[in-house]
N, C-alpha and C positions, 0 to 999 in steps of 0.2 A: 818502371812499370811492370807489374806482374801479370802473367797470362796463365790461363787454365791448361792450355794444350801445347805450349811451346816455351822455350827459354830464349831470352834475348840478352846477348852480352856484347859490349863494345870492347874491342881490343886494338890498341895502337890506332891505326887509321882505317879500320874496317869493323864491321859488325858481324856476329854469327847468330843466326836464327836456327834453333834446334827443334825440329818437330818431336814432340815428346808425348806420344800416346801409345805406350807399350801394349802388346808386344810388336805390333805391326805399324805403329805411327799412322793409323788409318785416318782418313779424312772425315771429319764431322762438320756440321755447320759452325760449331764453336771454333774449331781449328781454322776454318776459312776466315772467320771474323777476327780471330787473334792474329792471323798472318796479315790481314789487311791493316789492322791497327799497328802492328810492328813495323810494317813498311812505311806507313804514314809517319811514324815517329822518326824514321831515318832519312826520309826524303830531303828534308831541309837542314839536316845536321851537317854542317860544313866539315866537321871533324871525321865524318865517315865518307870514304871515297869508294868503298866497295862493300858488298853484302854477300855473305855466304849462307846458303840454306843447306842444312844437313839433317840427318835423322839420329835420334837417340839409339844407342846400341851399336852393334857391329854386324848385324845380319840383314836388316831391312831399312832402306832409306824411307820408303813409304809404299805400302802395298795397295793403295787406292782407297776407295770409299769404304767407310764402316757400314757394311751391309745390314747391320743390326738396327741402325737408326737413320741412315742417310736418306732412304727412299720411302720411309713409312711415317705416317702421322702428320707430316707437314706438307707444305706446298713444294713439290719436287721441282716445278718449273722455276720458282724463285731461288731455290737452292742451286740450281744449275746456272742461272743468271748471275747469282752472287759469285760463284766460283769462277766463272768466265771473266767477270770484271776484275777479280783479284789477280788472276793469271795474266790478264792483259796489262794490269798495273806492273807486274814483274817485267813483262816484255818491254814495256815503255819506261821502265824505271830510269831516272836520270843518271844513275850510277850502275856500273856493271854488277850483275847478280850472278854468283857462281853456285851451281848445284854440286855439292860435295856428296856424291852418292856412295856412302859407306856400306851399302848393301843393295838388295834388289829394289828396283823402281818400276812398279807395275801399275797398270790402270791409271788412276788419278795421280799416282806418284810419278809415273812417266810423264804425264802431262805437266805437272809442276816443273819437272826438270827441263822439259823441252821449252818452257817459257823463259828459262834463264838464258843469259848471254854466253855463259861458259858451262860446260858439263864435264866433271871429272868422275870417273866410275872405278870402283874397286875391281881389280882383276878377279874374276871368278863370280862376280855379280851379274845379274841379267836385267834388261829393260824390256818393256813390252806393253802394248795396248791389248790386254787380254779380255776385254769386256765381252767379246763375241762368244767366249766360253760360257757366259752366263745368259746368252740369248739377247744381249743388249749391245749397244755401241758406245764408244767414248762420248762423254758429254762436256768435257772441259777443253775442247780443242784438239783432241788427239788425232782425229782424222785429217785435220787441216795442217797442223804443225808437222806431223810425221811425214806426210807427203811432200811438204815444202823442204824438209831437211834431207830426206833420202831419195825422193823421187816417187812417182806414182806406182811404178811396177812393184818394187819391193814393199812399199807401204801397204798396198792392197793385199799382197801376200800375207804380211804379218798381221794385218787387221782382220782379215777373213779367217785365218787359221788360229788367231789368238796366240801367236808365237811369243815365247820368252826368248829374247835375242841375247846370245852369249856376249860377254864383254869384248872379246877380240873382234867379233863381227860388228858390234856397235862402233868400234874404232874404225874399222875398215870402211864402213858406210858413211862415216862423218857424223854419226849421231852423237858422239862424244869427242871432246878435244884430246883427252889422254886417259890412259889407264893408270891406276895407282896400286901399289903393293899393299898387302894386308896391313892394316893399322896406320897407314900413311895418307889416307884420302883427305882427311881434314888438314893435316899438316901441309900437304901439297896445295890445297885450296888457300890456306893462309899465305903460303909463299907467293902464290899468284896474286892474291889480294895486295900484298906488299908491293909487288911489281906494278900493279895497276895504280896504286897510291902515288907512285912517282910520275905518273903520266899526267898531262894537262887536263884537269877536270872538265873545262868547258868544251874542249875538243872532243873528249870522250863522250860527253852527253850529246853533242851534235852528230857525232859518228853514229850513235845508236839511233837517233832520230832520222838521219839521212838514209841509213840502210833500211830501217823498218818502213818508212814511208815510201822510199823509192822502189822497194820490191813490189809494191802494190800499184805502182803508177806506170803509165807509158814512159818510154825511155826519155822523150823530150822533157816531160814534166819532171822526171826523176833527176835529170841533169840540172834543171832549174833549181830544184831543192838543194842539190849539192852546191851549186854556185852561191846560193843564199847563205848556206851554212858556212862555206869557206870564207865569205866576206865577213861574217860574224866573228869567226876565229881570228881573222887578220887584225881586228880592232882590239883584241884583248892584250892585257899586260903579259899574259903567258906567251903570246906569240912573240912579243918583243924580247922577253927573257929567253925563249928558245933560240931565236936567231942570234942574240948576243952570245949565248952559251956555245952555239955552233962555231962562231968565229973565234971565241975565246978558248975553244978546245977544252971545255969543262962540262960537267953535268948540269943540266938546267934544274932550277928550283922553282917548280910551278906552284902558284898560289891559288889558282882557280878564279882568277880575275881577268 
């Protein structure tokens, strides 16, 4: 399947989505629709156990909305709703999604990254919700995800001041999982994807669901969700394989069943 604004490649047991709108990989309506379609094609593909989202080039992962066309001429509210739906799809995707930020992730680019389950950032790059510098605020979940990831105090500081957060601070705050050296961000993401591919797919999917739904629920309801998911995993062939492998002192071969 060919796309106008991104590249989709399947490699081994994972897929790589490359945002490809030089020079800044800026977000347009077409990019959002292409990203939605790419994710849709991967969701039911049993050969894909993880997805990497990266940006073309080596300077910018995604610099946010294309200000030349994103907010003019069309229905802005529909554009925002469309983007929020796609980012929520990333967040709830049944397979881990890794943001391989090979450059700066600003505005909507930061929002895309924050919707992913893992975030790898090139050392020397920056992240930030910089919309307030333009007199607006984030529209793709930036106010909500940033505060959930790093806490209200620092989130408000960065949002109000439009701060571009340096890579070391992103790591210290827990905004990213790890930093990568120049030229190695995508390779590191692929290594992580291979590691994920060896994990039990059903358990991985249910872990994503349990954490995502549980964070928004009262603790008693959240524990009920976890119990339900635990019982589901216990009935899988992968659970039997994992337990047998444990007693056999060998690596488990999980099939996703």
